[in-house]
C-alpha positions in Angstrom: 1.6 -185.7 -88.0 1.0 -184.9 -84.4 2.9 -181.5 -84.9 0.0 -180.4 -87.1 -2.7 -181.7 -84.8 -3.2 -185.1 -86.6 -2.9 -188.7 -85.7 -1.4 -191.8 -87.4 -4.0 -194.6 -87.0 -1.9 -197.4 -88.5 0.7 -198.5 -91.0 0.7 -201.7 -93.1 3.3 -203.3 -95.5 1.9 -204.5 -98.8 2.6 -206.2 -102.1 1.6 -204.4 -105.3 1.8 -200.8 -106.6 3.0 -199.5 -103.2 5.1 -201.1 -100.5 3.1 -199.6 -97.6 -0.1 -198.0 -96.6 -0.9 -195.7 -93.7 -4.1 -194.2 -92.3 -3.7 -190.7 -91.0 -6.2 -188.3 -89.6 -5.5 -184.5 -90.1 -7.5 -181.4 -89.0 -7.7 -180.4 -92.7 -6.3 -180.9 -96.2 -3.7 -178.1 -95.7 -2.3 -179.8 -92.6 -2.1 -183.2 -94.4 -0.5 -181.5 -97.5 2.2 -180.0 -95.2 3.0 -183.4 -93.7 3.0 -185.1 -97.1 5.3 -182.3 -98.5 7.7 -182.6 -95.5 7.9 -186.4 -95.8 8.3 -186.6 -99.6 10.8 -183.7 -99.6 13.1 -185.7 -97.3 13.9 -188.2 -100.0 13.2 -191.3 -98.0 10.3 -192.3 -100.2 10.4 -193.1 -103.9 6.7 -192.1 -104.2 3.9 -190.8 -102.1 0.2 -190.8 -102.9 -2.7 -189.5 -100.8 -6.4 -190.2 -100.9 -8.9 -188.0 -99.1 -11.6 -190.1 -97.4 -15.1 -188.8 -96.7 -17.3 -189.6 -93.7 -20.8 -190.9 -94.3 -22.1 -187.5 -93.3 -19.8 -185.7 -95.7 -20.9 -188.1 -98.5 -24.5 -187.4 -97.8 -23.8 -183.6 -97.8 -22.0 -184.0 -101.1 -24.9 -186.0 -102.6 -27.4 -183.3 -101.6 -25.2 -180.6 -103.0 -24.8 -182.5 -106.3 -28.6 -182.0 -106.8 -27.9 -178.3 -107.2 -25.1 -178.7 -109.7 -26.1 -177.6 -113.2 -24.4 -180.1 -115.4 -25.3 -181.6 -118.8 -23.3 -184.4 -120.3 -21.6 -183.5 -123.7 -23.9 -184.3 -126.5 -27.0 -184.5 -124.3 
């Protein structure tokens, strides 16, 4: 992760759908995708799933932008 300018914040073992969870910070989605591809391509993991987290500021920005989206539900 550090090779792309990111940071591993932590790793936790778990019971459930996945055996472990980690929290990583990357400079952008492309950097994170590169790390995910490198790790999953190595064959050490049986599955890898990523979730992009938004900051509060990013969420507020998205909410403001959503007001401009022209969307009408089907059948409305």
